[in-house]
PDB file of N, CA, C and O in Angstrom:
ATOM      1  N   UNK A   1      27.577  10.588  -6.547  1.00  0.00           N
ATOM      2  CA  UNK A   1      26.595  10.324  -7.588  1.00  0.00           C
ATOM      3  C   UNK A   1      26.649   8.847  -7.957  1.00  0.00           C
ATOM      4  O   UNK A   1      27.713   8.229  -7.980  1.00  0.00           O
ATOM      5  N   UNK A   2      25.468   8.299  -8.246  1.00  0.00           N
ATOM      6  CA  UNK A   2      25.366   6.882  -8.603  1.00  0.00           C
ATOM      7  C   UNK A   2      25.971   6.638  -9.978  1.00  0.00           C
ATOM      8  O   UNK A   2      25.737   7.400 -10.917  1.00  0.00           O
ATOM      9  N   UNK A   3      26.754   5.566 -10.086  1.00  0.00           N
ATOM     10  CA  UNK A   3      27.432   5.278 -11.349  1.00  0.00           C
ATOM     11  C   UNK A   3      26.818   4.110 -12.118  1.00  0.00           C
ATOM     12  O   UNK A   3      26.692   4.182 -13.340  1.00  0.00           O
ATOM     13  N   UNK A   4      26.445   3.065 -11.445  1.00  0.00           N
ATOM     14  CA  UNK A   4      25.889   1.911 -12.157  1.00  0.00           C
ATOM     15  C   UNK A   4      24.414   2.175 -12.490  1.00  0.00           C
ATOM     16  O   UNK A   4      23.759   2.982 -11.830  1.00  0.00           O
ATOM     17  N   UNK A   5      23.901   1.496 -13.508  1.00  0.00           N
ATOM     18  CA  UNK A   5      22.493   1.689 -13.886  1.00  0.00           C
ATOM     19  C   UNK A   5      21.527   1.363 -12.742  1.00  0.00           C
ATOM     20  O   UNK A   5      20.525   2.052 -12.548  1.00  0.00           O
ATOM     21  N   UNK A   6      21.840   0.314 -11.993  1.00  0.00           N
ATOM     22  CA  UNK A   6      20.941  -0.061 -10.894  1.00  0.00           C
ATOM     23  C   UNK A   6      20.976   0.985  -9.782  1.00  0.00           C
ATOM     24  O   UNK A   6      19.951   1.270  -9.164  1.00  0.00           O
ATOM     25  N   UNK A   7      22.148   1.553  -9.527  1.00  0.00           N
ATOM     26  CA  UNK A   7      22.263   2.592  -8.501  1.00  0.00           C
ATOM     27  C   UNK A   7      21.534   3.854  -8.935  1.00  0.00           C
ATOM     28  O   UNK A   7      20.937   4.540  -8.106  1.00  0.00           O
ATOM     29  N   UNK A   8      21.577   4.169 -10.237  1.00  0.00           N
ATOM     30  CA  UNK A   8      20.848   5.335 -10.744  1.00  0.00           C
ATOM     31  C   UNK A   8      19.336   5.130 -10.581  1.00  0.00           C
ATOM     32  O   UNK A   8      18.603   6.045 -10.204  1.00  0.00           O
ATOM     33  N   UNK A   9      18.896   3.905 -10.877  1.00  0.00           N
ATOM     34  CA  UNK A   9      17.471   3.609 -10.728  1.00  0.00           C
ATOM     35  C   UNK A   9      17.044   3.713  -9.265  1.00  0.00           C
ATOM     36  O   UNK A   9      15.983   4.257  -8.958  1.00  0.00           O
ATOM     37  N   UNK A  10      17.873   3.189  -8.368  1.00  0.00           N
ATOM     38  CA  UNK A  10      17.554   3.270  -6.941  1.00  0.00           C
ATOM     39  C   UNK A  10      17.458   4.728  -6.490  1.00  0.00           C
ATOM     40  O   UNK A  10      16.596   5.079  -5.685  1.00  0.00           O
ATOM     41  N   UNK A  11      18.342   5.569  -7.011  1.00  0.00           N
ATOM     42  CA  UNK A  11      18.321   6.990  -6.660  1.00  0.00           C
ATOM     43  C   UNK A  11      17.020   7.636  -7.133  1.00  0.00           C
ATOM     44  O   UNK A  11      16.418   8.429  -6.409  1.00  0.00           O
ATOM     45  N   UNK A  12      16.585   7.293  -8.353  1.00  0.00           N
ATOM     46  CA  UNK A  12      15.319   7.822  -8.875  1.00  0.00           C
ATOM     47  C   UNK A  12      14.145   7.336  -8.036  1.00  0.00           C
ATOM     48  O   UNK A  12      13.251   8.108  -7.688  1.00  0.00           O
ATOM     49  N   UNK A  13      14.161   6.051  -7.717  1.00  0.00           N
ATOM     50  CA  UNK A  13      13.069   5.462  -6.942  1.00  0.00           C
ATOM     51  C   UNK A  13      12.983   6.086  -5.561  1.00  0.00           C
ATOM     52  O   UNK A  13      11.894   6.419  -5.093  1.00  0.00           O
ATOM     53  N   UNK A  14      14.126   6.247  -4.907  1.00  0.00           N
ATOM     54  CA  UNK A  14      14.134   6.819  -3.567  1.00  0.00           C
ATOM     55  C   UNK A  14      13.625   8.258  -3.572  1.00  0.00           C
ATOM     56  O   UNK A  14      12.928   8.670  -2.644  1.00  0.00           O
ATOM     57  N   UNK A  15      13.962   9.012  -4.593  1.00  0.00           N
ATOM     58  CA  UNK A  15      13.490  10.393  -4.676  1.00  0.00           C
ATOM     59  C   UNK A  15      11.969  10.426  -4.834  1.00  0.00           C
ATOM     60  O   UNK A  15      11.293  11.261  -4.233  1.00  0.00           O
ATOM     61  N   UNK A  16      11.443   9.515  -5.643  1.00  0.00           N
ATOM     62  CA  UNK A  16      10.001   9.431  -5.838  1.00  0.00           C
ATOM     63  C   UNK A  16       9.309   9.053  -4.518  1.00  0.00           C
ATOM     64  O   UNK A  16       8.293   9.647  -4.156  1.00  0.00           O
ATOM     65  N   UNK A  17       9.859   8.073  -3.808  1.00  0.00           N
ATOM     66  CA  UNK A  17       9.285   7.637  -2.538  1.00  0.00           C
ATOM     67  C   UNK A  17       9.371   8.759  -1.492  1.00  0.00           C
ATOM     68  O   UNK A  17       8.446   8.956  -0.705  1.00  0.00           O
ATOM     69  N   UNK A  18      10.496   9.493  -1.495  1.00  0.00           N
ATOM     70  CA  UNK A  18      10.674  10.580  -0.536  1.00  0.00           C
ATOM     71  C   UNK A  18       9.596  11.640  -0.734  1.00  0.00           C
ATOM     72  O   UNK A  18       9.004  12.120   0.233  1.00  0.00           O
ATOM     73  N   UNK A  19       9.346  12.000  -1.983  1.00  0.00           N
ATOM     74  CA  UNK A  19       8.318  13.001  -2.263  1.00  0.00           C
ATOM     75  C   UNK A  19       6.942  12.513  -1.813  1.00  0.00           C
ATOM     76  O   UNK A  19       6.151  13.284  -1.270  1.00  0.00           O
ATOM     77  N   UNK A  20       6.666  11.244  -2.039  1.00  0.00           N
ATOM     78  CA  UNK A  20       5.385  10.674  -1.627  1.00  0.00           C
ATOM     79  C   UNK A  20       5.261  10.690  -0.107  1.00  0.00           C
ATOM     80  O   UNK A  20       4.216  11.059   0.430  1.00  0.00           O
ATOM     81  N   UNK A  21       6.324  10.292   0.583  1.00  0.00           N
ATOM     82  CA  UNK A  21       6.303  10.263   2.048  1.00  0.00           C
ATOM     83  C   UNK A  21       6.133  11.653   2.641  1.00  0.00           C
ATOM     84  O   UNK A  21       5.414  11.830   3.624  1.00  0.00           O
ATOM     85  N   UNK A  22       6.794  12.640   2.044  1.00  0.00           N
ATOM     86  CA  UNK A  22       6.664  14.025   2.514  1.00  0.00           C
ATOM     87  C   UNK A  22       5.212  14.468   2.403  1.00  0.00           C
ATOM     88  O   UNK A  22       4.678  15.110   3.308  1.00  0.00           O
ATOM     89  N   UNK A  23       4.578  14.120   1.285  1.00  0.00           N
ATOM     90  CA  UNK A  23       3.187  14.478   1.066  1.00  0.00           C
ATOM     91  C   UNK A  23       2.280  13.812   2.099  1.00  0.00           C
ATOM     92  O   UNK A  23       1.396  14.459   2.660  1.00  0.00           O
ATOM     93  N   UNK A  24       2.497  12.529   2.347  1.00  0.00           N
ATOM     94  CA  UNK A  24       1.683  11.793   3.310  1.00  0.00           C
ATOM     95  C   UNK A  24       1.872  12.332   4.724  1.00  0.00           C
ATOM     96  O   UNK A  24       0.904  12.475   5.471  1.00  0.00           O
ATOM     97  N   UNK A  25       3.111  12.630   5.090  1.00  0.00           N
ATOM     98  CA  UNK A  25       3.401  13.171   6.420  1.00  0.00           C
ATOM     99  C   UNK A  25       2.729  14.538   6.590  1.00  0.00           C
ATOM    100  O   UNK A  25       2.208  14.854   7.659  1.00  0.00           O
ATOM    101  N   UNK A  26       2.749  15.333   5.535  1.00  0.00           N
ATOM    102  CA  UNK A  26       2.110  16.643   5.565  1.00  0.00           C
ATOM    103  C   UNK A  26       0.603  16.497   5.763  1.00  0.00           C
ATOM    104  O   UNK A  26      -0.014  17.286   6.479  1.00  0.00           O
ATOM    105  N   UNK A  27       0.018  15.488   5.127  1.00  0.00           N
ATOM    106  CA  UNK A  27      -1.415  15.251   5.259  1.00  0.00           C
ATOM    107  C   UNK A  27      -1.775  14.919   6.713  1.00  0.00           C
ATOM    108  O   UNK A  27      -2.781  15.401   7.234  1.00  0.00           O
ATOM    109  N   UNK A  28      -0.954  14.102   7.356  1.00  0.00           N
ATOM    110  CA  UNK A  28      -1.202  13.743   8.755  1.00  0.00           C
ATOM    111  C   UNK A  28      -1.164  15.001   9.615  1.00  0.00           C
ATOM    112  O   UNK A  28      -2.037  15.204  10.458  1.00  0.00           O
ATOM    113  N   UNK A  29      -0.164  15.839   9.406  1.00  0.00           N
ATOM    114  CA  UNK A  29      -0.043  17.071  10.181  1.00  0.00           C
ATOM    115  C   UNK A  29      -1.246  17.983   9.971  1.00  0.00           C
ATOM    116  O   UNK A  29      -1.715  18.630  10.907  1.00  0.00           O
ATOM    117  N   UNK A  30      -1.739  18.029   8.738  1.00  0.00           N
ATOM    118  CA  UNK A  30      -2.889  18.874   8.422  1.00  0.00           C
ATOM    119  C   UNK A  30      -4.127  18.402   9.172  1.00  0.00           C
ATOM    120  O   UNK A  30      -4.864  19.216   9.728  1.00  0.00           O
ATOM    121  N   UNK A  31      -4.360  17.092   9.191  1.00  0.00           N
ATOM    122  CA  UNK A  31      -5.520  16.558   9.912  1.00  0.00           C
ATOM    123  C   UNK A  31      -5.412  16.861  11.406  1.00  0.00           C
ATOM    124  O   UNK A  31      -6.409  17.188  12.050  1.00  0.00           O
ATOM    125  N   UNK A  32      -4.208  16.753  11.950  1.00  0.00           N
ATOM    126  CA  UNK A  32      -4.004  17.050  13.376  1.00  0.00           C
ATOM    127  C   UNK A  32      -4.276  18.528  13.645  1.00  0.00           C
ATOM    128  O   UNK A  32      -4.901  18.874  14.647  1.00  0.00           O
ATOM    129  N   UNK A  33      -3.810  19.393  12.756  1.00  0.00           N
ATOM    130  CA  UNK A  33      -4.032  20.828  12.925  1.00  0.00           C
ATOM    131  C   UNK A  33      -5.511  21.189  12.832  1.00  0.00           C
ATOM    132  O   UNK A  33      -5.970  22.116  13.500  1.00  0.00           O
ATOM    133  N   UNK A  34      -6.260  20.452  11.998  1.00  0.00           N
ATOM    134  CA  UNK A  34      -7.702  20.703  11.891  1.00  0.00           C
ATOM    135  C   UNK A  34      -8.397  20.421  13.212  1.00  0.00           C
ATOM    136  O   UNK A  34      -9.293  21.162  13.617  1.00  0.00           O
ATOM    137  N   UNK A  35      -7.986  19.350  13.886  1.00  0.00           N
ATOM    138  CA  UNK A  35      -8.569  19.027  15.193  1.00  0.00           C
ATOM    139  C   UNK A  35      -8.212  20.128  16.192  1.00  0.00           C
ATOM    140  O   UNK A  35      -9.076  20.604  16.930  1.00  0.00           O
ATOM    141  N   UNK A  36      -6.950  20.529  16.216  1.00  0.00           N
ATOM    142  CA  UNK A  36      -6.511  21.560  17.152  1.00  0.00           C
ATOM    143  C   UNK A  36      -7.220  22.888  16.897  1.00  0.00           C
ATOM    144  O   UNK A  36      -7.560  23.606  17.837  1.00  0.00           O
ATOM    145  N   UNK A  37      -7.439  23.206  15.630  1.00  0.00           N
ATOM    146  CA  UNK A  37      -8.142  24.445  15.293  1.00  0.00           C
ATOM    147  C   UNK A  37      -9.596  24.392  15.758  1.00  0.00           C
ATOM    148  O   UNK A  37     -10.135  25.379  16.259  1.00  0.00           O
ATOM    149  N   UNK A  38     -10.224  23.222  15.586  1.00  0.00           N
ATOM    150  CA  UNK A  38     -11.613  23.069  16.024  1.00  0.00           C
ATOM    151  C   UNK A  38     -11.709  23.174  17.542  1.00  0.00           C
ATOM    152  O   UNK A  38     -12.660  23.752  18.069  1.00  0.00           O
ATOM    153  N   UNK A  39     -10.727  22.617  18.242  1.00  0.00           N
ATOM    154  CA  UNK A  39     -10.706  22.717  19.711  1.00  0.00           C
ATOM    155  C   UNK A  39     -10.509  24.172  20.125  1.00  0.00           C
ATOM    156  O   UNK A  39     -11.124  24.637  21.084  1.00  0.00           O
ATOM    157  N   UNK A  40      -9.657  24.883  19.403  1.00  0.00           N
ATOM    158  CA  UNK A  40      -9.377  26.286  19.739  1.00  0.00           C
ATOM    159  C   UNK A  40     -10.613  27.169  19.577  1.00  0.00           C
ATOM    160  O   UNK A  40     -10.794  28.130  20.323  1.00  0.00           O
ATOM    161  N   UNK A  41     -11.458  26.843  18.604  1.00  0.00           N
ATOM    162  CA  UNK A  41     -12.671  27.645  18.411  1.00  0.00           C
ATOM    163  C   UNK A  41     -13.709  27.357  19.485  1.00  0.00           C
ATOM    164  O   UNK A  41     -14.592  28.176  19.740  1.00  0.00           O
ATOM    165  N   UNK A  42     -13.600  26.193  20.112  1.00  0.00           N
ATOM    166  CA  UNK A  42     -14.525  25.853  21.186  1.00  0.00           C
ATOM    167  C   UNK A  42     -15.754  25.100  20.707  1.00  0.00           C
ATOM    168  O   UNK A  42     -16.684  24.876  21.482  1.00  0.00           O
ATOM    169  N   UNK A  43     -15.770  24.711  19.455  1.00  0.00           N
ATOM    170  CA  UNK A  43     -16.903  23.984  18.886  1.00  0.00           C
ATOM    171  C   UNK A  43     -16.693  22.485  19.101  1.00  0.00           C
ATOM    172  O   UNK A  43     -15.881  21.863  18.416  1.00  0.00           O
ATOM    173  N   UNK A  44     -17.424  21.913  20.051  1.00  0.00           N
ATOM    174  CA  UNK A  44     -17.222  20.508  20.419  1.00  0.00           C
ATOM    175  C   UNK A  44     -17.615  19.561  19.291  1.00  0.00           C
ATOM    176  O   UNK A  44     -16.928  18.570  19.046  1.00  0.00           O
ATOM    177  N   UNK A  45     -18.713  19.858  18.606  1.00  0.00           N
ATOM    178  CA  UNK A  45     -19.178  18.973  17.532  1.00  0.00           C
ATOM    179  C   UNK A  45     -18.185  18.951  16.370  1.00  0.00           C
ATOM    180  O   UNK A  45     -17.874  17.896  15.816  1.00  0.00           O
ATOM    181  N   UNK A  46     -17.700  20.131  16.018  1.00  0.00           N
ATOM    182  CA  UNK A  46     -16.715  20.234  14.931  1.00  0.00           C
ATOM    183  C   UNK A  46     -15.413  19.524  15.321  1.00  0.00           C
ATOM    184  O   UNK A  46     -14.779  18.878  14.487  1.00  0.00           O
ATOM    185  N   UNK A  47     -15.028  19.648  16.577  1.00  0.00           N
ATOM    186  CA  UNK A  47     -13.809  18.988  17.062  1.00  0.00           C
ATOM    187  C   UNK A  47     -13.957  17.472  17.013  1.00  0.00           C
ATOM    188  O   UNK A  47     -13.024  16.763  16.636  1.00  0.00           O
ATOM    189  N   UNK A  48     -15.137  16.976  17.395  1.00  0.00           N
ATOM    190  CA  UNK A  48     -15.383  15.521  17.342  1.00  0.00           C
ATOM    191  C   UNK A  48     -15.312  15.004  15.911  1.00  0.00           C
ATOM    192  O   UNK A  48     -14.739  13.945  15.654  1.00  0.00           O
ATOM    193  N   UNK A  49     -15.899  15.758  14.980  1.00  0.00           N
ATOM    194  CA  UNK A  49     -15.885  15.346  13.574  1.00  0.00           C
ATOM    195  C   UNK A  49     -14.467  15.356  13.020  1.00  0.00           C
ATOM    196  O   UNK A  49     -14.069  14.437  12.305  1.00  0.00           O
ATOM    197  N   UNK A  50     -13.711  16.389  13.348  1.00  0.00           N
ATOM    198  CA  UNK A  50     -12.331  16.479  12.879  1.00  0.00           C
ATOM    199  C   UNK A  50     -11.485  15.357  13.468  1.00  0.00           C
ATOM    200  O   UNK A  50     -10.628  14.796  12.784  1.00  0.00           O
ATOM    201  N   UNK A  51     -11.722  15.029  14.733  1.00  0.00           N
ATOM    202  CA  UNK A  51     -10.984  13.940  15.376  1.00  0.00           C
ATOM    203  C   UNK A  51     -11.328  12.613  14.721  1.00  0.00           C
ATOM    204  O   UNK A  51     -10.442  11.795  14.470  1.00  0.00           O
ATOM    205  N   UNK A  52     -12.609  12.391  14.442  1.00  0.00           N
ATOM    206  CA  UNK A  52     -13.038  11.148  13.796  1.00  0.00           C
ATOM    207  C   UNK A  52     -12.431  11.007  12.404  1.00  0.00           C
ATOM    208  O   UNK A  52     -12.178   9.892  11.949  1.00  0.00           O
ATOM    209  N   UNK A  53     -12.197  12.127  11.725  1.00  0.00           N
ATOM    210  CA  UNK A  53     -11.577  12.087  10.405  1.00  0.00           C
ATOM    211  C   UNK A  53     -10.068  11.868  10.508  1.00  0.00           C
ATOM    212  O   UNK A  53      -9.468  11.253   9.627  1.00  0.00           O
ATOM    213  N   UNK A  54      -9.457  12.369  11.576  1.00  0.00           N
ATOM    214  CA  UNK A  54      -8.000  12.303  11.718  1.00  0.00           C
ATOM    215  C   UNK A  54      -7.515  10.920  12.146  1.00  0.00           C
ATOM    216  O   UNK A  54      -6.444  10.484  11.724  1.00  0.00           O
ATOM    217  N   UNK A  55      -8.289  10.227  12.981  1.00  0.00           N
ATOM    218  CA  UNK A  55      -7.840   8.948  13.539  1.00  0.00           C
ATOM    219  C   UNK A  55      -7.498   7.911  12.463  1.00  0.00           C
ATOM    220  O   UNK A  55      -6.420   7.322  12.531  1.00  0.00           O
ATOM    221  N   UNK A  56      -8.371   7.659  11.466  1.00  0.00           N
ATOM    222  CA  UNK A  56      -8.006   6.659  10.463  1.00  0.00           C
ATOM    223  C   UNK A  56      -6.773   7.037   9.649  1.00  0.00           C
ATOM    224  O   UNK A  56      -6.001   6.169   9.241  1.00  0.00           O
ATOM    225  N   UNK A  57      -6.593   8.333   9.414  1.00  0.00           N
ATOM    226  CA  UNK A  57      -5.425   8.783   8.652  1.00  0.00           C
ATOM    227  C   UNK A  57      -4.150   8.522   9.446  1.00  0.00           C
ATOM    228  O   UNK A  57      -3.167   8.019   8.901  1.00  0.00           O
ATOM    229  N   UNK A  58      -4.167   8.860  10.724  1.00  0.00           N
ATOM    230  CA  UNK A  58      -2.998   8.640  11.580  1.00  0.00           C
ATOM    231  C   UNK A  58      -2.700   7.146  11.679  1.00  0.00           C
ATOM    232  O   UNK A  58      -1.543   6.734  11.592  1.00  0.00           O
ATOM    233  N   UNK A  59      -3.742   6.338  11.863  1.00  0.00           N
ATOM    234  CA  UNK A  59      -3.557   4.887  11.954  1.00  0.00           C
ATOM    235  C   UNK A  59      -2.982   4.306  10.670  1.00  0.00           C
ATOM    236  O   UNK A  59      -2.097   3.450  10.710  1.00  0.00           O
ATOM    237  N   UNK A  60      -3.483   4.770   9.540  1.00  0.00           N
ATOM    238  CA  UNK A  60      -3.020   4.258   8.246  1.00  0.00           C
ATOM    239  C   UNK A  60      -1.537   4.566   8.035  1.00  0.00           C
ATOM    240  O   UNK A  60      -0.789   3.723   7.540  1.00  0.00           O
ATOM    241  N   UNK A  61      -1.118   5.771   8.411  1.00  0.00           N
ATOM    242  CA  UNK A  61       0.290   6.132   8.245  1.00  0.00           C
ATOM    243  C   UNK A  61       1.176   5.338   9.206  1.00  0.00           C
ATOM    244  O   UNK A  61       2.323   5.029   8.882  1.00  0.00           O
ATOM    245  N   UNK A  62       0.652   5.010  10.373  1.00  0.00           N
ATOM    246  CA  UNK A  62       1.410   4.185  11.318  1.00  0.00           C
ATOM    247  C   UNK A  62       1.536   2.762  10.777  1.00  0.00           C
ATOM    248  O   UNK A  62       2.594   2.144  10.901  1.00  0.00           O
ATOM    249  N   UNK A  63       0.466   2.241  10.180  1.00  0.00           N
ATOM    250  CA  UNK A  63       0.505   0.895   9.592  1.00  0.00           C
ATOM    251  C   UNK A  63       1.512   0.813   8.455  1.00  0.00           C
ATOM    252  O   UNK A  63       2.184  -0.204   8.278  1.00  0.00           O
ATOM    253  N   UNK A  64       1.609   1.892   7.687  1.00  0.00           N
ATOM    254  CA  UNK A  64       2.543   1.914   6.558  1.00  0.00           C
ATOM    255  C   UNK A  64       3.980   2.163   6.992  1.00  0.00           C
ATOM    256  O   UNK A  64       4.911   2.007   6.202  1.00  0.00           O
ATOM    257  N   UNK A  65       4.158   2.553   8.257  1.00  0.00           N
ATOM    258  CA  UNK A  65       5.506   2.782   8.757  1.00  0.00           C
ATOM    259  C   UNK A  65       6.004   4.191   8.538  1.00  0.00           C
ATOM    260  O   UNK A  65       7.183   4.473   8.749  1.00  0.00           O
ATOM    261  N   UNK A  66       5.124   5.080   8.119  1.00  0.00           N
ATOM    262  CA  UNK A  66       5.531   6.461   7.885  1.00  0.00           C
ATOM    263  C   UNK A  66       5.806   7.169   9.207  1.00  0.00           C
ATOM    264  O   UNK A  66       6.740   7.963   9.315  1.00  0.00           O
ATOM    265  N   UNK A  67       4.981   6.872  10.214  1.00  0.00           N
ATOM    266  CA  UNK A  67       5.247   7.344  11.568  1.00  0.00           C
ATOM    267  C   UNK A  67       5.211   6.122  12.480  1.00  0.00           C
ATOM    268  O   UNK A  67       4.585   5.115  12.150  1.00  0.00           O
ATOM    269  N   UNK A  68       5.867   6.209  13.603  1.00  0.00           N
ATOM    270  CA  UNK A  68       5.929   5.084  14.537  1.00  0.00           C
ATOM    271  C   UNK A  68       4.564   4.885  15.185  1.00  0.00           C
ATOM    272  O   UNK A  68       3.827   5.848  15.397  1.00  0.00           O
ATOM    273  N   UNK A  69       4.233   3.649  15.496  1.00  0.00           N
ATOM    274  CA  UNK A  69       2.912   3.359  16.078  1.00  0.00           C
ATOM    275  C   UNK A  69       2.719   4.043  17.424  1.00  0.00           C
ATOM    276  O   UNK A  69       1.602   4.431  17.768  1.00  0.00           O
ATOM    277  N   UNK A  70       3.797   4.194  18.187  1.00  0.00           N
ATOM    278  CA  UNK A  70       3.670   4.878  19.477  1.00  0.00           C
ATOM    279  C   UNK A  70       3.410   6.372  19.283  1.00  0.00           C
ATOM    280  O   UNK A  70       2.683   6.987  20.064  1.00  0.00           O
ATOM    281  N   UNK A  71       3.998   6.943  18.256  1.00  0.00           N
ATOM    282  CA  UNK A  71       3.750   8.354  17.964  1.00  0.00           C
ATOM    283  C   UNK A  71       2.293   8.551  17.548  1.00  0.00           C
ATOM    284  O   UNK A  71       1.652   9.531  17.928  1.00  0.00           O
ATOM    285  N   UNK A  72       1.786   7.607  16.766  1.00  0.00           N
ATOM    286  CA  UNK A  72       0.377   7.678  16.359  1.00  0.00           C
ATOM    287  C   UNK A  72      -0.530   7.584  17.578  1.00  0.00           C
ATOM    288  O   UNK A  72      -1.497   8.336  17.698  1.00  0.00           O
ATOM    289  N   UNK A  73      -0.218   6.666  18.475  1.00  0.00           N
ATOM    290  CA  UNK A  73      -1.020   6.494  19.686  1.00  0.00           C
ATOM    291  C   UNK A  73      -0.959   7.744  20.548  1.00  0.00           C
ATOM    292  O   UNK A  73      -1.967   8.156  21.122  1.00  0.00           O
ATOM    293  N   UNK A  74       0.213   8.346  20.640  1.00  0.00           N
ATOM    294  CA  UNK A  74       0.382   9.556  21.442  1.00  0.00           C
ATOM    295  C   UNK A  74      -0.464  10.705  20.873  1.00  0.00           C
ATOM    296  O   UNK A  74      -1.144  11.412  21.616  1.00  0.00           O
ATOM    297  N   UNK A  75      -0.412  10.877  19.556  1.00  0.00           N
ATOM    298  CA  UNK A  75      -1.210  11.927  18.921  1.00  0.00           C
ATOM    299  C   UNK A  75      -2.698  11.709  19.176  1.00  0.00           C
ATOM    300  O   UNK A  75      -3.412  12.636  19.557  1.00  0.00           O
ATOM    301  N   UNK A  76      -3.157  10.479  18.962  1.00  0.00           N
ATOM    302  CA  UNK A  76      -4.578  10.186  19.133  1.00  0.00           C
ATOM    303  C   UNK A  76      -5.003  10.429  20.579  1.00  0.00           C
ATOM    304  O   UNK A  76      -6.071  10.987  20.834  1.00  0.00           O
ATOM    305  N   UNK A  77      -4.172  10.012  21.512  1.00  0.00           N
ATOM    306  CA  UNK A  77      -4.504  10.165  22.924  1.00  0.00           C
ATOM    307  C   UNK A  77      -4.600  11.636  23.311  1.00  0.00           C
ATOM    308  O   UNK A  77      -5.547  12.045  23.983  1.00  0.00           O
ATOM    309  N   UNK A  78      -3.641  12.413  22.896  1.00  0.00           N
ATOM    310  CA  UNK A  78      -3.625  13.834  23.261  1.00  0.00           C
ATOM    311  C   UNK A  78      -4.776  14.600  22.604  1.00  0.00           C
ATOM    312  O   UNK A  78      -5.398  15.462  23.225  1.00  0.00           O
ATOM    313  N   UNK A  79      -5.047  14.270  21.339  1.00  0.00           N
ATOM    314  CA  UNK A  79      -6.154  14.932  20.652  1.00  0.00           C
ATOM    315  C   UNK A  79      -7.483  14.553  21.303  1.00  0.00           C
ATOM    316  O   UNK A  79      -8.349  15.404  21.508  1.00  0.00           O
ATOM    317  N   UNK A  80      -7.636  13.272  21.625  1.00  0.00           N
ATOM    318  CA  UNK A  80      -8.875  12.809  22.240  1.00  0.00           C
ATOM    319  C   UNK A  80      -9.092  13.475  23.596  1.00  0.00           C
ATOM    320  O   UNK A  80     -10.217  13.830  23.947  1.00  0.00           O
ATOM    321  N   UNK A  81      -8.014  13.641  24.351  1.00  0.00           N
ATOM    322  CA  UNK A  81      -8.114  14.296  25.652  1.00  0.00           C
ATOM    323  C   UNK A  81      -8.605  15.725  25.499  1.00  0.00           C
ATOM    324  O   UNK A  81      -9.423  16.192  26.292  1.00  0.00           O
ATOM    325  N   UNK A  82      -8.108  16.422  24.479  1.00  0.00           N
ATOM    326  CA  UNK A  82      -8.529  17.809  24.264  1.00  0.00           C
ATOM    327  C   UNK A  82     -10.001  17.887  23.831  1.00  0.00           C
ATOM    328  O   UNK A  82     -10.748  18.763  24.265  1.00  0.00           O
ATOM    329  N   UNK A  83     -10.395  16.941  22.958  1.00  0.00           N
ATOM    330  CA  UNK A  83     -11.781  16.937  22.493  1.00  0.00           C
ATOM    331  C   UNK A  83     -12.724  16.631  23.650  1.00  0.00           C
ATOM    332  O   UNK A  83     -13.770  17.267  23.781  1.00  0.00           O
ATOM    333  N   UNK A  84     -12.363  15.665  24.488  1.00  0.00           N
ATOM    334  CA  UNK A  84     -13.193  15.308  25.641  1.00  0.00           C
ATOM    335  C   UNK A  84     -13.271  16.457  26.640  1.00  0.00           C
ATOM    336  O   UNK A  84     -14.340  16.731  27.187  1.00  0.00           O
ATOM    337  N   UNK A  85     -12.153  17.129  26.882  1.00  0.00           N
ATOM    338  CA  UNK A  85     -12.131  18.257  27.819  1.00  0.00           C
ATOM    339  C   UNK A  85     -13.037  19.379  27.306  1.00  0.00           C
ATOM    340  O   UNK A  85     -13.688  20.068  28.091  1.00  0.00           O
ATOM    341  N   UNK A  86     -13.072  19.552  26.002  1.00  0.00           N
ATOM    342  CA  UNK A  86     -13.907  20.578  25.398  1.00  0.00           C
ATOM    343  C   UNK A  86     -15.392  20.221  25.564  1.00  0.00           C
ATOM    344  O   UNK A  86     -16.226  21.095  25.801  1.00  0.00           O
ATOM    345  N   UNK A  87     -15.705  18.937  25.438  1.00  0.00           N
ATOM    346  CA  UNK A  87     -17.090  18.494  25.531  1.00  0.00           C
ATOM    347  C   UNK A  87     -17.632  18.643  26.962  1.00  0.00           C
ATOM    348  O   UNK A  87     -18.802  18.972  27.160  1.00  0.00           O
ATOM    349  N   UNK A  88     -16.766  18.396  27.950  1.00  0.00           N
ATOM    350  CA  UNK A  88     -17.222  18.485  29.333  1.00  0.00           C
ATOM    351  C   UNK A  88     -17.263  19.920  29.847  1.00  0.00           C
ATOM    352  O   UNK A  88     -18.002  20.234  30.779  1.00  0.00           O
ATOM    353  N   UNK A  89     -16.467  20.781  29.234  1.00  0.00           N
ATOM    354  CA  UNK A  89     -16.410  22.172  29.706  1.00  0.00           C
ATOM    355  C   UNK A  89     -17.610  22.976  29.296  1.00  0.00           C
ATOM    356  O   UNK A  89     -17.700  24.160  29.621  1.00  0.00           O
TER     357      UNK A  89
END
């Protein structure tokens, strides 16, 4: 347990930041799941719209350092591949 006043404040701050980060990470996962759900239904237009909504969110979290930029690129690439495959099928 933190003993000095500054250490106590840091503990409070870190807990607040952790809760915020958990929320943001959950939001990214939700947007990704929306794209996957749209692809699963087979609706190409809905999948494109969901993908267009997910990309800026994923990019923003990568810019903030919440997820690694390569992980963001990997997610976008894989989602885009699924959306494109759905459109051509």
